[in-house]
C-alpha positions in Angstrom: -16.4 -29.5 11.3 -18.9 -26.9 12.7 -19.7 -27.9 16.3 -21.5 -24.8 17.6 -23.3 -21.8 16.0 -24.6 -18.8 17.8 -26.8 -16.1 16.1 -28.1 -12.9 17.7 -30.3 -10.2 16.2 -30.2 -11.6 12.7 -33.4 -11.4 10.5 -36.1 -13.0 12.7 -33.7 -14.5 15.2 -33.3 -12.9 18.6 -30.8 -15.4 19.9 -30.2 -18.9 18.7 -27.7 -21.5 19.9 -27.3 -24.6 17.7 -25.0 -27.6 18.3 -24.0 -29.9 15.4 -22.7 -33.4 15.3 -20.5 -35.3 13.0 -22.1 -37.0 10.0 -25.3 -35.9 8.4 -27.1 -32.9 10.1 -30.5 -32.3 8.5 -32.6 -29.1 9.1 -36.3 -29.5 8.4 -39.3 -27.4 9.2 -42.2 -25.7 7.5 -41.6 -23.4 4.6 -40.6 -20.0 5.8 -39.6 -21.3 9.3 -36.1 -19.8 9.0 -33.9 -22.6 7.8 -32.2 -20.6 5.1 -31.6 -17.8 7.5 -29.3 -20.1 9.4 -27.5 -21.0 6.2 -27.2 -17.4 5.3 -25.8 -16.5 8.7 -23.2 -19.3 8.4 -22.2 -17.9 5.0 -21.7 -14.4 6.5 -19.7 -15.9 9.3 -17.1 -17.4 7.0 -16.7 -14.2 4.9 -19.9 -13.7 3.0 -21.3 -10.3 2.2 -23.3 -8.6 4.9 -26.0 -6.0 4.3 -27.8 -4.0 7.0 -31.2 -5.5 6.0 -30.0 -8.8 7.5 -30.2 -7.3 11.0 -33.3 -7.9 13.0 -35.8 -5.0 12.8 -35.1 -2.4 15.5 -31.6 -3.6 16.2 -28.4 -1.7 15.2 -26.0 -4.6 16.0 -26.0 -8.3 15.4 -23.6 -11.2 16.2 -22.7 -14.5 14.6 -20.3 -16.8 16.3 -19.1 -20.3 15.3 -16.8 -23.0 16.8 -15.0 -25.2 14.2 -12.9 -28.3 14.9 -10.6 -28.8 12.0 -8.2 -31.6 11.3 -4.6 -30.4 11.4 -3.6 -28.8 8.1 -0.3 -27.1 7.3 -1.7 -24.6 4.9 -4.4 -23.6 7.4 -1.8 -23.3 10.1 0.3 -21.1 7.8 -2.6 -18.7 7.1 -3.3 -18.4 10.8 0.4 -17.9 11.7 0.9 -15.3 9.0 -2.0 -13.4 10.5 -0.5 -13.6 14.0 -3.4 -15.8 15.2 -2.6 -18.6 17.7 -4.0 -22.0 17.0 -3.9 -25.4 18.8 -1.1 -27.7 17.8 -3.2 -30.7 18.6 -4.5 -33.1 15.9 -7.8 -31.1 15.9 -7.5 -27.4 15.7 -10.3 -25.4 17.3 -11.1 -22.1 15.6 -13.6 -19.6 17.0 -14.9 -17.1 14.5 -17.0 -14.1 15.7 -18.6 -11.4 13.5 -20.0 -8.3 15.0 -22.3 -6.7 12.5 -23.5 -3.0 12.7 -26.1 -1.1 10.8 -23.6 1.8 10.4 -21.1 -0.5 8.6 -18.5 -0.7 11.3 -18.3 -4.4 11.4 -15.7 -6.4 13.3 -14.2 -9.9 12.8 -12.5 -11.9 15.5 -10.7 -15.2 15.0 -9.6 -16.9 18.3 -10.3 -13.5 20.0 -8.0 -11.6 17.7 -9.1 -9.0 15.2 -9.0 -10.2 11.7 -9.9 -9.1 8.2 -12.6 -10.3 5.8 -10.0 -11.3 3.2 -8.4 -13.6 5.8 -11.9 -15.0 6.5 -12.4 -15.8 2.9 -9.0 -17.5 2.7 -10.0 -19.7 5.6 -13.4 -20.6 4.2 -12.3 -23.5 2.0 -10.8 -25.2 5.0 -14.0 -24.8 7.1 -17.2 -24.7 5.1 -18.3 -25.4 1.5 -21.8 -23.9 1.0 -24.1 -24.7 -1.8 -27.2 -22.5 -1.6 -30.4 -22.4 -3.5 -29.6 -21.8 -7.2 -25.9 -22.5 -6.8 -26.2 -25.1 -9.4 -26.4 -22.2 -11.9 -22.6 -21.8 -11.4 -22.2 -25.1 -13.1 -23.4 -23.5 -16.3 -20.4 -21.2 -16.2 -17.5 -23.0 -18.0 -14.9 -21.1 -15.9 -15.9 -23.3 -12.9 -15.3 -26.5 -14.9 -11.6 -26.3 -14.9 -11.6 -25.7 -11.1 -13.7 -28.8 -10.5 -11.5 -31.0 -12.7 -8.3 -29.7 -11.0 -9.8 -30.4 -7.6 -10.5 -34.0 -8.6 -7.1 -34.4 -10.3 -5.2 -33.2 -7.2 -2.8 -31.1 -9.3 -2.3 -28.2 -6.9 1.4 -28.6 -6.8 1.7 -28.7 -10.6 -0.6 -25.7 -10.9 1.6 -23.8 -8.5 4.6 -24.6 -10.8 2.7 -23.4 -13.9 1.6 -20.3 -12.1 5.2 -19.5 -11.0 6.5 -20.1 -14.6 3.7 -17.8 -15.9 4.7 -15.1 -13.5 8.4 -15.4 -14.5 7.5 -15.3 -18.2 5.1 -12.3 -17.7 7.8 -10.4 -15.8 10.4 -10.8 -18.5 7.9 -10.0 -21.2 6.9 -6.7 -19.5 10.5 -5.7 -19.1 11.3 -6.4 -22.7 8.2 -4.4 -23.8 9.4 -1.5 -21.6 12.8 -1.8 -23.2 11.2 -1.5 -26.6 9.3 1.6 -25.7 12.5 3.2 -24.4 14.2 2.8 -27.8 12.2 5.6 -29.3 13.5 8.0 -26.6 16.9 6.5 -26.2 18.9 8.6 -28.6 17.4 11.9 -27.3 18.1 10.8 -23.8 21.7 9.9 -24.6 22.4 13.4 -25.9 20.9 15.0 -22.7 22.8 12.7 -20.4 26.1 13.2 -22.2 25.7 17.0 -22.2 25.0 17.0 -18.4 27.8 14.6 -17.7 30.3 16.7 -19.7 29.1 19.9 -18.0 29.5 18.5 -14.5 32.8 16.8 -15.2 34.3 20.0 -16.7 33.2 21.9 -13.6 35.4 19.6 -11.4 33.1 20.1 -8.4 34.5 19.7 -4.9 32.3 19.6 -1.8 32.9 22.8 0.3 34.7 24.7 -2.5 32.0 27.4 -2.6 32.4 28.2 1.1 36.2 28.5 0.7 35.8 30.8 -2.3 33.3 33.0 -0.4 35.8 33.4 2.4 38.6 34.3 0.0 36.4 36.8 -1.8 35.6 38.5 1.5 39.3 38.7 2.2 40.2 40.3 -1.1 37.4 42.8 -0.8 38.8 43.9 2.6 42.6 44.0 2.2 43.0 47.5 3.5 40.9 46.9 6.6 42.6 43.6 7.3 46.1 45.2 7.0 45.1 47.9 9.5 43.6 45.4 11.9 46.8 43.2 11.7 49.0 46.2 12.4 47.0 47.4 15.3 46.7 44.0 16.8 50.5 43.3 16.4 51.3 46.6 18.1 48.9 45.9 21.1 50.2 42.4 21.4 54.0 42.7 20.9 55.5 45.9 19.5 54.2 48.8 21.7 56.1 49.8 24.8 53.1 48.8 26.9 52.1 45.8 24.8 50.4 42.8 26.3 53.5 40.6 26.2 55.5 43.4 28.0 52.9 43.6 30.7 52.7 39.8 31.1 56.5 39.7 31.5 56.4 42.4 34.2 53.6 40.7 36.0 55.5 37.3 35.9 58.6 38.8 37.6 56.5 40.4 40.4 54.5 37.2 41.0 57.7 35.2 41.1 59.1 37.5 43.7 55.8 37.3 45.6 55.9 33.6 45.5 59.1 33.7 47.5 57.0 35.0 50.4 53.7 33.2 49.6 54.1 29.8 47.9 50.5 29.5 46.7 51.2 32.2 44.0 53.8 30.0 42.4 51.1 27.9 40.6 50.1 31.0 38.5 53.6 31.3 37.0 53.1 28.5 34.5 49.8 30.0 33.2 51.5 33.4 32.8 54.2 31.8 30.7 51.7 29.9 28.6 49.8 33.2 28.0 53.0 34.9 26.9 53.9 32.1 24.5 50.4 32.2 23.0 50.5 36.0 22.5 53.9 35.7 20.8 52.5 33.1 18.5 49.5 35.3 17.7 51.8 38.3 17.1 54.0 36.5 14.6 50.9 35.1 12.8 49.4 38.6 12.5 52.7 39.8 11.0 53.0 37.0 8.5 49.4 37.3 7.5 49.8 41.1 7.0 52.9 40.5 4.9 51.0 38.2 2.5 48.0 40.5 2.1 47.8 41.8 -1.5 44.9 43.0 -3.5 44.5 41.1 -6.8 41.7 42.2 -9.2 42.4 39.3 -11.4 42.0 36.8 -8.7 38.9 38.5 -7.4 37.4 38.3 -11.0 38.3 34.6 -11.2 36.6 33.9 -7.8 33.5 35.8 -8.9 33.2 33.8 -12.1 33.8 30.6 -10.4 31.1 31.3 -7.7 28.7 32.3 -10.4 29.3 29.0 -12.2 28.8 27.1 -9.0 25.6 29.0 -8.2 24.2 28.1 -11.7 25.1 24.4 -11.3 23.5 24.3 -7.8 20.3 25.8 -9.1 20.2 23.4 -12.1 21.1 20.2 -10.2 19.3 20.2 -6.9 20.4 23.2 -4.8 23.9 22.1 -3.6 27.2 20.8 -4.8 26.4 17.4 -3.1 23.2 17.0 -5.1 25.0 18.0 -8.3 27.6 15.3 -7.7 24.8 12.8 -7.0 23.1 13.7 -10.3 26.4 13.2 -12.1 26.8 9.7 -10.6 23.2 8.8 -11.5 23.5 10.1 -15.0 26.7 8.2 -15.6 25.1 5.0 -14.4 21.9 5.7 -16.5 24.1 6.3 -19.6 26.0 3.1 -19.1 22.7 1.2 -18.8 21.3 2.7 -22.0 24.6 2.1 -23.9 24.3 -1.5 -22.8 20.6 -1.7 -23.7 21.2 -3.6 -26.9 23.1 -6.1 -24.8 20.3 -6.2 -22.2 17.6 -6.6 -24.9 19.4 -9.6 -26.3 19.7 -11.0 -22.8 16.0 -10.4 -22.1 15.1 -12.1 -25.3 17.1 -15.1 -24.3 15.5 -15.1 -20.8 12.0 -14.8 -22.4 12.6 -17.8 -24.6 13.8 -19.8 -21.6 10.9 -18.7 -19.5 8.4 -19.4 -22.3 9.9 -22.9 -22.8 9.7 -23.6 -19.1 6.1 -22.4 -19.0 5.1 -24.5 -22.0 6.8 -27.6 -20.6 5.0 -27.4 -17.3 1.7 -26.4 -18.9 1.9 -29.4 -21.3 2.5 -31.7 -18.3 -0.5 -30.1 -16.5 -2.5 -30.6 -19.7 -1.6 -34.3 -19.9 -2.5 -34.8 -16.2 -5.9 -33.1 -16.8 -6.6 -35.3 -19.8 -5.6 -38.4 -17.9 -7.7 -37.4 -14.9 -10.7 -36.3 -17.0 -11.4 -39.9 -18.0 -11.3 -41.0 -14.3 -13.5 -38.0 -13.5 -16.0 -38.9 -16.1 -16.3 -42.4 -14.8 -16.6 -41.3 -11.2 -19.3 -38.8 -12.0 -21.3 -41.3 -14.1 -21.0 -43.8 -11.3 -22.2 -41.3 -8.8 -25.0 -40.1 -11.0 -26.3 -43.7 -11.1 -26.4 -43.5 -7.3 -28.8 -40.6 -7.5 -31.2 -42.3 -9.9 -29.6 -41.0 -13.1 -28.5 -44.4 -14.4 -28.6 -43.5 -18.1 -26.8 -40.1 -17.7 -23.6 -39.6 -19.7 -21.0 -37.0 -18.7 -17.8 -35.8 -20.4 -15.1 -33.3 -19.3 -13.8 -32.1 -22.6 -10.3 -30.7 -22.3 -8.8 -28.8 -25.2 -5.4 -27.1 -25.5 -3.6 -25.5 -28.5 -1.4 -27.9 -30.5 2.3 -27.8 -30.2 2.6 -26.0 -33.6 0.5 -23.1 -32.1 2.3 -23.1 -28.8 5.6 -22.6 -30.6 4.2 -19.7 -32.8 5.2 -16.1 -31.9 1.5 -15.2 -31.2 0.7 -18.2 -29.0 1.2 -16.3 -25.8 -2.4 -15.2 -26.0 -3.5 -18.6 -24.8 -1.1 -18.5 -21.8 -2.7 -18.1 -18.4 -1.6 -18.6 -14.8 -3.7 -21.8 -14.7 -2.3 -23.3 -17.9 -3.3 -23.6 -21.5 -6.4 -25.7 -21.2 -10.1 -25.0 -21.9 -12.4 -27.3 -20.0 -16.2 -27.7 -20.6 -18.6 -30.3 -19.2 -21.0 -32.1 -21.6 -24.0 -33.9 -20.3 -26.9 -36.1 -21.4 -29.5 -37.3 -18.9 -31.5 -39.7 -21.0 -31.0 -42.6 -23.4 -30.9 -41.5 -27.0 -30.1 -37.9 -26.3 -26.9 -36.5 -27.8 -24.4 -35.3 -25.3 -24.3 -31.5 -25.3 -22.8 -28.6 -23.3 -24.1 -28.8 -19.8 -25.7 -25.4 -19.8 -28.0 -26.4 -22.7 -29.4 -29.7 -21.4 -29.7 -30.0 -17.6 -33.1 -29.3 -16.0 -33.4 -27.9 -12.5 -33.7 -31.2 -10.8 -31.0 -32.7 -12.9 -28.7 -29.8 -12.2 -29.3 -30.2 -8.4 -28.2 -33.8 -8.5 -25.4 -33.1 -10.9 -24.1 -30.3 -8.6 -24.2 -32.7 -5.6 -22.2 -35.3 -7.6 -19.7 -32.9 -9.1 -18.9 -31.1 -5.9 -18.5 -34.3 -3.9 -16.6 -36.2 -6.5 -14.3 -33.2 -7.2 -13.3 -32.1 -3.7 -15.0 -34.2 -1.0 -11.8 -36.0 0.0 -9.3 -33.1 -0.4 -9.7 -32.4 3.3 -12.6 -33.0 5.7 -14.8 -29.9 6.3 -18.4 -28.9 6.6 -20.4 -29.2 3.4 -23.7 -27.3 3.4 -26.6 -27.9 1.0 -29.5 -25.5 1.1 -32.5 -27.4 -0.4 -30.5 -29.7 -2.6 -33.8 -31.6 -3.2 -35.3 -28.7 -5.2 -37.1 -30.1 -8.2 -36.9 -33.8 -7.2 -38.9 -36.2 -5.2 -39.8 -39.8 -4.4 -37.2 -42.4 -5.4 -34.8 -39.7 -6.6 -34.9 -38.0 -3.2 -34.0 -41.3 -1.5 -31.1 -41.7 -3.9 -29.9 -38.2 -3.0 -30.3 -39.1 0.7 -28.1 -42.1 0.3 -25.5 -40.0 -1.5 -25.6 -37.4 1.3 -25.2 -40.2 3.8 -22.2 -41.6 2.0 -20.6 -38.2 1.8 -21.1 -37.6 5.5 -18.8 -40.6 6.2 -15.8 -38.4 5.3 -17.2 -34.9 5.8 -19.7 -33.2 8.1 -22.8 -32.5 6.0 -25.3 -29.9 6.8 -28.5 -30.0 4.7 -31.8 -28.1 4.5 -34.5 -30.4 3.1 -38.2 -30.8 2.6 -38.0 -34.4 1.6 -38.8 -37.1 4.2 -36.9 -39.6 2.0 -33.7 -37.5 2.7 -34.6 -36.7 6.3 -34.7 -40.4 7.2 -30.9 -40.6 6.8 -30.0 -37.9 9.4 -27.4 -38.6 12.1 -28.7 -35.4 13.8 -32.2 -34.2 12.9 -32.8 -30.5 13.7 -36.3 -29.0 13.6 -36.6 -25.3 12.9 -39.7 -23.6 14.2 -41.1 -20.1 13.8 -43.5 -19.0 16.5 -45.3 -15.8 17.5 -44.6 -15.1 21.2 -45.8 -11.9 23.0 -46.4 -10.2 19.7 -42.9 -11.0 18.3 -41.8 -13.7 15.8 -39.1 -16.0 17.1 -37.1 -18.8 15.6 -36.0 -21.8 17.5 -34.0 -25.0 16.7 -34.5 -28.3 18.5 -32.5 -31.5 18.1 -35.1 -34.3 17.7 -35.1 -37.6 19.5 -36.5 -40.7 17.7 -40.1 -39.8 18.7 -39.7 -36.3 17.5 -38.2 -37.5 14.2 -41.2 -39.8 13.7 -43.6 -36.8 14.2 -41.5 -34.6 11.9 -41.2 -37.1 9.1 -44.9 -37.9 9.4 -45.6 -34.1 9.0 -43.3 -34.0 5.9 -45.3 -37.0 4.5 -48.8 -35.7 5.0 -48.7 -31.9 5.8 -50.4 -30.2 8.7 -52.6 -33.1 9.8 -50.5 -36.0 11.0 -52.3 -39.4 10.7 -51.4 -42.6 12.4 -50.7 -44.1 9.0 -48.2 -41.4 8.4 -46.5 -42.1 11.8 -46.4 -45.8 11.0 -44.9 -45.0 7.6 -42.3 -42.7 9.3 -41.3 -45.5 11.7 -40.8 -47.9 8.8 -38.6 -45.3 7.0 -36.4 -44.8 10.1 -36.0 -48.6 10.5 -34.8 -48.8 6.9 
């Protein structure tokens, strides 16, 4: 329930703090005093649309903050947890919502002091507040809302989730099968392309690093004469010449060995000199062997040039490197296997689609039967409650229609499949004896629609989970005995939910558990709105005003006291 509401710089409100109690909270006050502003602010707080003209004149920022105490609910806890918002684990969860509204559109939302999104706020709203503003009964004339109301009464959320899951599965397979069919037109052309590319790459027998090895061999063949000369010169300097490096190292080693006989610290260099001599000998023999094998081959050079040209062409065509060409080959082979198996896949998809369709129809039929069964109970509950709001002769039907089994089994029946099932629900209504029952939109007057909206909303979802239910001038178009009947209904509803109602009817105001008076006053040249919680004496005065208008008589006060006693 809503326990506290704070509004700053909204419409005519500078700053307003309002506390609410359990049960029936009624807001009264003269027309234009600002009652609906409070309802509008509450609607914005729980995700409603904000426009800059809602800000108080001269202010560029406004604030709305509310404290909610909500009975523990797993789905609510999951929503908060998924958003990374901490919540109490006690029986009653406290949720603080704060909206900072700016004229420049840079609005902020905080839930339990953590930044949140408007979409999250809208997901939380059904657990917190159910608002029925002026004219909301018009939504009852839209048949798309009728199915939702019946489902709320029938408590078929679990079955609806199963139907929705089956529908998603069926839709997914159907889309894949349709895509498979579109590919058939291009399949044969694509097969030719893939086979050509695969044959081309397989014939090339690509090896990673082959191009680098061939480039090196080409450089060698193009420089045989120079390489022969370099090998000969290097061999002579290292090994063959009279003053070669090896000869000098041997001479140096003998002298150092003799020197070490006199100074032992030079002995440690002897091993290094021997290693150097061995390394130079190995180099010399490698130079000689390499030079012996050097031979210019025009045929081999031409072969290398052709191979490198082929590799260059394939690199350009398939991604810039041998690695990307080999990746393309693997992908093409896999794609070709998939296409060649497409007939097999299509048959598999058709089998999957038939199974998914059968699963959907089976769950949708079960949901349909539950709706039909619940519709009768719903009709009786609505008519019983209509009698409680002085519509004793009203008749109500929730007509539920679905395609027959013969149509559901037809190939073109999928047009009637939806995520919420196969049903079409429409409410029919007759308010008076002797009148034929007809579609709701064609027969309900404004006052009747107000009462019917109260009944439908409370019967359909009042016990799903306790929350704050807001009615803004539910008494529009009614009065007298009917108003008292509506007040009794609101009082009964407040036994299971916190009810917040704006009213102009004293017959409704008498039932308040908490009576809040909204005043609009001009102070120091500025219009301000205030809200006071009335004690019994204050309630007598306010109900007397509602009975007589501006001039309150003692008779009106006496009548007000009698109403409060009742």
